[in-house]
Phi, psi and omega in degrees: 000315180299314180298318179297319179295317178297320177296320180296317179301314181295322182284325183284326181234081184307328180293346177261005184305325180294342180261006182304314182295317179297318179297317180297319180297313180298311183296318181292314184288336178298329181258353181291149177297147183242163175222154177223134179260133178115175185264157175255339183220154175301142181096340175278152179296138176290341180267010183294137176244107179274128183225138173289149188286003181270003173288149177300140180303323179298323178295315181295319178295322179293321176299316178295320179300327180276005173102002179286141175265113185260140166248106184274113175278176172289187183302320180230137180221125182298334179294345180284359177102171181232128178236113178237148180209150174224157173217143177236121180292123183292339181271309186264341184080002179299142181242136175227150178206161176214145177234153184286129179292352180279352184219182184264022179288165178209147174263119184232134178254160178236000000 
């Protein structure tokens, strides 16, 4: 879906074709699983690696095998941050936006 949307943006607004890759990266990474290194509270290990649960199990097991201390979150965790973005084409005025599924943000045009 993300790749199709990026292709649609590039095809619909040819003057934005040079930004196709940037749009695809933003849209794809907004939904990609995230990780955070470090503690959130006193008493937690400074070496703690917080990871969203959508990483492949083999990846998580390999991290543990290599000595990482994992805190496995659920599939989506608001503590992983919020990434929202909008763009307005300076030539056509077209507006596009995306909001992070981890929070209650929204992309709204006027």
